N, C-alpha and C positions, 0 to 999 in steps of 0.2 A: 590589560583589557579583559573584560568578562564576556564570554561568548554565548550568544543565544541564537545564532543564525541557522543551526541545523541540529539534528538529533543523532548524528554519527561522527562527531568530531573526535571523540575519545576512542580508545581501543575497544576492549570488551569488558563485560561484567567480571569482577574478580572470580566468581565461581566458575565461569567458563574458562578463564585463563588457567585456573588451577587444574581443571579437568584436562585441558590441552597439555599442560606440563606433565601431568601424571601419565598421559598416554604417549608421551613424546617418543619413547624408545620401544614402543610396541611395534611388532611386525605384523602387518595385515595385508590382505590382497587389496587391489586398488579399484578405482572407478565406482565407488559407492556400493560395492558388493561385500564389504567386510561385515563382521558380526556387530560392530558398534552401530553402523548405519542400519542394520536390520533391527536392532533394539530401538533406535530412534523411529524407524518406520512403524514398528509395532505400537509405540506410544502415540504417534499421530493417528493411526487407525483406530485405536481405542478412544481417543478424544473425539473422533468423528462418529462415535456411537455405534460402532460395529458396521457402519455403512461400508460396502465394498468399494474401497478406493485404492488407487495406486499412489505411491509417494516417491517423489524424486527430489534430490537436493542439488541446487544450483548456487552459483556464487553471488549474482547480483540481480537487481530488479530489471534493468533494461535487457539483460541476457535472457531472463525467464520470459518476459513479455514477448520478445522477438521470437523465441523458440516455440512457445505455445501457439502464437498466432500463425506462424509459418506452418506448424503441424496441423492446425485446425482447418485452414482455408484451402479451397481449390483455387486454381490460377485466376479465375474470373471474379473472385470474391474479395470483399473488403470487410473491415471491422468498424462497427459503430462505437463512437466514443463521445463524451461530452466535449464541447469546444475548448474547455480548459484541461481536458484529460492529459495525463502524463505522456501517453504515447503520441499525442498530437502536438505537444508544446515543449517537451524536455528530453527527447530521446534521439535527437539529431537525424531524424528520418530513418531510424532503425527498422520500423515496420515497412515503410515504403521500399527500403533496400531489399526486402524479401520479395518484392513484386506485388505487395498488397496495399491498397489504399486505405488510409484512415478516413472514415466518413464521419464528420463532426456534426453534432446536433446541439442546439441551444441548451444550456444547462440551467437548472433551477437550484440555486445555492450550490453550484458546482456538481450537481448530480443529474444523471439521466433520469427521465421519467418514462414510465411505461407508455403513457399516451403519446409522447413524442416519438418513441421507437415505433409504436403501432402505426401512427400516421405516416411515418417515413416508409415503412414496409408496404403499407397499403398503396401508397402512391407509386412505389416502384413496381410491385408485382402485378398491378392491374394495368400498367402502361403497355400500350401496343408496341412500344419500342424499348421494352425493358432490357433486351439483350444488348443494347447499345451503351448501356451504363453499367457501372460496377454493382454487382449483386451483394447486398448485405448478407454476411454469413455468420457473424457472431457479434456479441455485445462485450465491450470492455468497460468495466467500472472500477473505480478506486474507492476503497473503504478503509479508513476515512478518505474523503475526497481530497483533492489538492488544496482545498480551503478549510480542511478540518471538520467539515460536516459529515454526518453519517447517514447511511441508509437504514430505514426502519424495517421491521419484519414485513408489514404489509407492502411496502415499496418493492422489496425483493421478491415477494410472492407474485406481485403484479408483473415484474420483469420476467419472472420464470414463465408466467402464463403467456406473455407476448412471445417469448422465445419458442414455446411449444406451438403457438398459433402459426408462426412463420418459419419454423424449422431452423432456428438460430441456436448457437451455443452461447452459454452465459459464462463469462470469465471474469473473476474478481481479482484485482491487484490488491493484495493485503500487505503492502509494504509496511504499514503502521497498524496492522490488524489488532495487535494487543491494546493499543490505545482506543480503538473503536469498541472492542468487546468490553472494555472497562468503563465506558461512558454510560451515564444514567439513562440516556434515551434508548439504549440498546438492550433488548430482552431476548437475545438469542446467543448461541454458542457455536463451536466448531461443527457440531453434529448437524445443526440447522443449515449451516452453509454447505456442508457436504451433501445435504439432501436437495438443495436449491440450485447450486452452481454446478456446471459441468466440470469446472476447474477453478481453483482459487489458490492464492499463496498465503503462507504464514511468514511474514517478513521478519528476518533476524538482523539485518544490517542496521536498521533503525531502532532496534529494541534489544540491544545488549550483545550482539555477536560481533566478532571481528569482521565477518562477512558471512553472507549466506541467506538463502531463501528456500523455504519448503514449498514445493508444488504438489498440490493434492488434486488428483484427477479422478472424477467419477465416470466420465464418459468412456465407455469401452472403445468406441471408434477413435477417439482422440488418443487414448493410451496405446493403441495398436502401433507397434514399431516406433514408439516414442523415443526409446533409447538410441535407435539409429539416428533420429533427427537431432537428439540431444548431442550426440557425438559429432555429427556433421556441422552443428552450429558452435562447436567449441565449448559446449557446456558441461562436458563430462570430465570432472576434476580427477586427475590421476590419483592424488592423495585425498580421495573422497572421505576418508576417515575424519579429516579435519572438520568437515561439515557435520558428520554424524555425531562426533563428540560434543559439539556445541549445542546441537538441537536436542540431543538426549538430556543434557544438563538443563537446558532452558525450559523444556516441556514436561519433564518427568514428575515434577511436584508443584507446578504452578508458578515458577519463577517468572515466566513470560508475562503472565497476567499481573503479577506483583509489580513488575517493571512498568507495564502499561498504566496500572492504577496510580503509581507514584508520579509518573510523568503528568498524568491528567490532574492530579491534586495540585502540583506546582503551577500548572497552566491555569487552573481555576483560581489560584491565589492572584495571579496577574489579572484575570478577567474581572474578578469581584472587586479588587482594589481600584482598577481603572474605571469600572462602571460607577463605583461610589464617588470617584473624583470627577465624573461628568464626561468621560470620553466615550466615543462610539466606536463600533467595530465594523469592518467591511462585511464580515460574515459572523453568524452566530455559531461559533465552533465550540463543541463540548470536549474536544480532544487536546492533544499537546501542542497544537499550533494555534496561536492567537494573532489576530490581525487588527490591532488598534490603529485609529486614525489620529495623528498628532499634527500640531502646527509645525511648519517647516523649521522654525527656530528651535523648537524642542528637540526635533530629530537631530539637528546639528549639535546641540548641546550634549545629548545622550551619546552621540557617536564618539565623544572624547573619552568615554570610559567603557562603553559597551559596543559589542558587535552584533548586528542583527541583519536580516534581509530587508532590502528596500523594495517594496512592491509598487512604487511609483506614486505620482500625484493623484489625489482625489479631486482637488480644485487648485486654484492658483496659490492658496495659502496653506494647504494641508497635504500630508503624505500618509500612505498606509505602510506600516512596517510589519514584518513577521517576527514574532517572538516564539522560539521553539524550545521546549524542554526535553531532556533526555534522561536515560537511566543514571547518568553521572551528574546531573544538574544539582547544585547545592542550594538548599533552602536559603542560606544566608546570602547567596548571590542574587536570588530572586528578591529578597528583602532590600538589598542594596539598590537594585534597579528601581524598585517601587519607591524607595525613599528619595530618589532623584527626580521623580515625576510629580510635579505640583498638581493641585486641584485645577481643573479646567475653568 
C-alpha cells in the first residue's frame, strides 16, 4: 500500500536524524535551557526580523494549543475559532478541559473573517447581559487552514485590526506553516507573522521533525510566567535538547521551507492532473493537502492500492478524500496514484 493519508507517517528528515545521532552522547542541562536550544532560539528570533519575541519548544500541536490558550485567557473568557478549526473538531475537548470554551464562527473556505469576528464581538460587548455569556478573549486560526487554504496578508492585517479594536489576542496555529509560506498566494514571512500575531507556531511534526513545535510569543503579557504554565501543563520536555537539535537543523539554512516547497510541488502535481481530467475539489487548496471529489466506485478501487483520508460523501454518488504529501513522499508514488485515476 502507498500512503497519502497524513504528513507525519514517517520518522524525520535524514538531516535531522543525523544531527540527533551526532548529539546523542552530549551532556547538556535539561528543560530547553541548553546551548543548542539557545542557538535554535536565536535562529528563530533572527527569522522574525529582530522583532522582540520569546521562543519556546513543545512536543506536539494539541499540547501547544492547550498551553497557549490556558495561559492567555482569564477564567470567564473563551477563544474564537472557525467552525472547522482544529481546536473545535480534533483535539478531544482539550481546550474545554482547561475551563475555556471554544466559540465557533462560520468559516469562509475554512478561514475566519475579520468581519465575522467583528460582528460577533460587537454583539457581545454591546449586550446588556454580556456578563452572562462567555467573553471572547482571543482568536485561534490555522495557517494553512484545516482544508489547505491560506490567509492572505490583507486578511491577517484585518484580523489584527479587529483584535486591537476589541482587545483580543491573535494566535496562529502553524502546524503546516512551511507549506503556507511556500505557496504562491502568500507574500509574507516569519517576520510579518511576528509583527501581526501575539503568538504563532512553526510546526515541525508535519514538516520533517520526529516531533516538535516552535512557539513564538510577541505579547509580553502572554509570555509572563509562561514557563510556569508550560511546566504545569506537562509541556516542559526534560530532554529539551532533542527539540533544539531538530529545529536548529531545520531552520538554520532554509531546510524547513525547502520541505514545504517540495510538499506543495507534489500536491500541485495532483491538483493539476486531476483538474485536467475533469475532477472538482471541495476546497481550492494551494498547499500539501488536496481534497478531490471522486465517484464512490473510484474511491473503492483506489483503496485497494492507496491509503488516504475519507472526508465523507458530497452526494449519494461521490465522496471527498484527502491526499496529503510529506517531506518523504516519492514523486513516483504520486505518479502511480495519478496513473490509476482515469479521466472523469
